[in-house]
Steps between C-alpha positions, in 0.01 A plus 500: 500500500376772269138628479426264210585197713837421344764390744872440491665235713872523574679171551834475669756330272631269770147403604447126557386327181243275669249785548175471309317807376133484416406211726638165597516239229488231770141581599213311341124536474322746726822585689646632174180695427518659848863598444413651162209697652732629772744627238218660299368680808818596683739579217283580200213656699251322273205380709296422188762255368538346846122455517492323163797278588351397834150442365629286215758321714247413768268347239786305343693386809265551795372143526849352528656773717549475877237677712740775608579589136129512415443720805782732395360531148147567626619757754706689243210485253274657764754773562566571131128500420444754776780719363351477150149561638374179339322340794248270332705181550632582848219307679575194284872515577428572866277193523777292341748638750270426793468133394874434522658340804815687602736469794573808711835543322329478158244760611782736599667436163180589314440810712856620441462458122255789477564864578170540688405181691169657606377448142521122538421477871126423451591218264784335691424145617522427870799301619445130573 
């Protein structure tokens, strides 16, 4: 990657043809939004675009998404907002996160989705 953010990806010629670049086309709804936000953050280093994608995707697909996907979106929104120093909606997202019912495995999944789990710790719901 150069200083302007341009990157070059080398692909092996005999690479399997079933690989998908830029996110899975099989994902739908909030799962697809989460995958897109992951790509924006990890590969494009664009927290602002990830924030917009998650915020919009949560409004559009949040009501129909499973609780663990909503929790993942809220947790990543809290983390991205903190990185961008835009904290005004963090209490709202934290309250939404706290209201969700998650299993212990789902809690671990949400905690592992963020780089700093201490950011979401005060908002994590207790296990049933």
